[in-house]
N, C-alpha and C positions, 0 to 999 in steps of 0.2 A: 868609678863607673867606667865600663868598657865603651868606647866610642861606637856608634852605629854603623856597620860596614856600608860603603856606598852602594846605592842601588845599581850603578853603572860604573864600569871599570874606567879608572882614570885616562887610560890610554889604550889603544888596540894597535897591535902590529900584525899586518897582513902579509903572509909568506905567499909569493907568487913566482910563477915562471917568468922569464924575462923576454919572452916573444912579444911582438907588437900587440896580439890578440890578448894574451894573457894580461899584460899590463893594462889594457882598456878595461878589461874585466875588473881587475883588482882597484883601478882608479874609479870605476863607476861604484863599486861597494864602498870605497873610501870616500866619495862624495856623498853618499847616502847616509853614511854613519855621521860625516861631520856636520851634516845639515841637522842633525838630532843632538848635536853638542858633544860628540866624542873627538878626542884627538886622536888621529889615525896616521900612522906610518906605514911603509912599505918595506919588505924585505925581499929584494930580487934574487933569485936562484936559477941556476941551470940544472936541469933534471937529466937523469940517464936517457929518457926518452927524447930529449932535445939533442943528445950527443951522438946517439947511433942513428944514422940516417940512410946507411947503406942497406939495411935489411928491413923487412917488414915487421911490425910489432908483433904480430903472432909468432914469430921465430925467436924473438929476443926477450920476452918476458911479459908482453902484454901491456895493457894501458897502465898498470900499477907503476911502470917506469916513470910516468908524469907526475905521480903524486907522492912517491916515497921519500924524497928529499924534503918535501914541504912538510910531511908528517913528522920526520925527525926534528925539524925546527920547532914544531908545536910541542914535541916531547920534551925537548931540552929547554923550553921556555924562551927560545929566541923569537918566536912568534906566537900570536895568540889564535888566528883564524887562517885557514888557506882558503882561497877561492879557486874553484874549479869549473871548467866546461863540465856538466854532469855526465856527458857521454863518455868522458874519459875517466870517470871514478869507477874502480872495481865495485863488483856488486856485493861483495862482503869487505866491510871496512875492517881494519885491524882491532883487536881487542883494545879498548880504552879510548877509541875515536868514535865520534857520532856526526851525522849529518845535521846541523844545527840550523839550517836554513836553506830552503828552495825558493829562488826568486822568479818573477814572472817571466814567461817564456818569450823569447824572440821567435821569429819565423822558423819552425822545425824543418822546413822542406830542405831538400837537396838542390843545388843550383848546376846548372850545365853551363860551362865557361868555355868560350872558343873564340878567337880572332877571326875565323875563316867560316864557321858554320853557325847557323842561326837556331839549330835544335839538334837533338840526337838523330831524328828521322833523316836530317840532311846529311850526315856524315856518310861518305861513301863506303861500300862494303871493304872491309880490310883496313879500315881507319883505326887509328890508336888512341884509346881513351886512358887517361891517367887516374888512377886511384889505388890506394893502399888499403881500403876498407874491403875486408871480404864481403861484408854486407852488400856494398854497392857493386862489388864484382859479380855475385850471383844475380843480383836484379837487373843489372845491365846485360848480362848473358842472356836472361830470359826475354828482355825486351829487343836485343839485337845480338843473336848469337853469331853473326857474322863480323863483328868488330873484334879487334884485338884489345885485350885489357892488360895494361902494362903498370908496374909498381910506381908510386909517387910519395916520396916523403919529404919532410921540411916543412916549415911554417908557411903561412898564407903567401907571403911575398916570394919565397923561394919557389913554391909550387907555380906561382903566376909566371915568374921569370923562365922556368923550364918550359912552360906552355909557349910564351912569346918568342923563345929560341927556336921553336919548330919541334921539340921533341915529341909533341903529342898534337893530335888533330883537336883535342877538347879534354878538359879535365872535368871532374865533378867535385865540388866543395860544399860544405854547409852553407846555406844562405845566411845563417845568423851571423858567421863570422865576417862575411863580406859586408853585410849591412852595419854591423857594429863597427868596422874600420873605415866606413864611408865608401867603400868600393861597389856601390850599387851598380855603376855602369859596366862593371865587368861580367855581370849576370846577364846572359844571352837568353836563357829561359829558366823556368822554375819546373821541377818536376812535381806532379801532383803526388799526394800520399799513395793514390791509387797505382801509379807508375813506379814510384820509388819509395816504398815505405821507410819512414825515418828509423834511426837508431834509437834506443831506449835513452831518454833524457836529451835527446839532440835540441839544441836551442836554449836550453835552461842552464842557469848557474847554480852551483850547490856551494855552500860554506861549510866546511869542516872544521870542527872543534874537538878538544879533549872533553872526554866524557866528565860530567861532574862540575863543569864550568857554568854553573846557573847564571853567573852575572853576564857571561858572553850569549847565554841563550836568551835572556831577556833583552839584551842590547839589539839582537837580530831580530826578535820577534815582529817588530814593526816592518822588516824588509821581506818577509815571506809572503808567498802569494800561494793561498791555499789550493786554488783550483789546479795550479800547475804541480805542486807537490803531489797531491793525490793523482793525478795523471802519471807522473814520472814514478810514483811508487808502483803503480800498476805495470808500467812498462817495464821496470827493473825487476818486479817479481817474476814476469815471464822469463827474463834472460837468466835470473838467478837459478830458477827451476830448471832450466835447460843446461845448466853448468855454464852460463853465458860468460865469454870473455872476447877478446878481439881474435881469437883463434876460431871463433864460431861465426858462420854467415847468418846472423840473426837480426831481424829487425822487429821492433815493437812500437806501436804509436796508439796514444789515446786521444779521443776528441768527445768533447762535451756536447750533450744534447739535454739541456735543461740540467736536471740533477743527475742525469744518467751518463754514465761514461761509456763509451763505445771503445773496445780495445781491439785493435788488428795486430797479428804477428805474421811473420813469415820467415821461412828457413830454406836455405837452397843447398844443394850439394856442388861443391867445388869441381868435382869431376865431371860434372854435368850429365852423370848417369841417371839420377833421379829427378823427377819433376820438382819445381818449387812448391813447398808445403805451405798453406796458408790456413789461418784460423781467426776466429773473432768471437767475442761475448760482448754483452751489454749489462750494465746492472746499476742500480742506484747506489752511488758511493758517496759518503759522507765522513769516513774516517780512514785512517792509513790501514787498518786491519781490513776493512771493506775492499780498499784498492788492491791489497796484496792478494785477497782471496779471488778476485777477478782474475789478476794476473796468473795464478795458479790454474784456475779453471781454463784459461785460454791456452797456457803452456800444454795441459793434458790434451786438449784438442789438436793442438799443433803436433805432438807426438802421434796421435792417433791419425793425422792426416799424413803421416811418414817422416816426420822430423826426426833425425837420429840425436 
């Protein structure tokens, strides 16, 4: 008689980048899984995205640079799952990989960080704001066309060091990362979504697995947060429909009103020749298919509003 296969894998290895924030995220998942009786280890890795710091992501291959090496580790069996900031995950996963879990979202907003100025409005004309996000660039230009937006790459600590050295008047970072690292005090102000619409998936953690690993999908199911998963599915559908990558200045963010999801999107012209295009939609969403349908609807409206 064949032994009955275990309902849970005996051990799980998490592939993770080695930045402070990525390790926090991986350890967070590790703790959640250990609390459910799993044996969990970490496989730290350095990705191409971590190595190339002198050019913007849009010029060197996009956000996939942060996940490719982790996917190779899954494919080779050196790791079982990979934990990602969902906004860094390409809209189309390679064949053989699936998003096995989306966890509850942290604060999705953007944070204004400056040792000198209390808010974006307080920065004098000609001030230098650091960000390498094309989305943030076009939204900042719409708010303050009199400011200079300069590239800023590196992990959170590297970006803060460059700010403190005086290279920038202020920088814009994801609030979620600062909060997860216990750096709440560095946030001088939070942009409302109306001011700076967040990126698709911002603040959410996604866990990637090889397709067919039902044992892992069962293990991850208790960590999933359905409301977050549905919202980010709608957001990512907008980005996917628009050909979204980090080379596109695109924002998409969903908020719940009861069982209805209100989805907003924005697109900007990097050359500043076209006005910021905005679109929104709202629908009752209970399934991933309904979330993605809402995303496609908002993407169509965004194109109708002038987005390229």
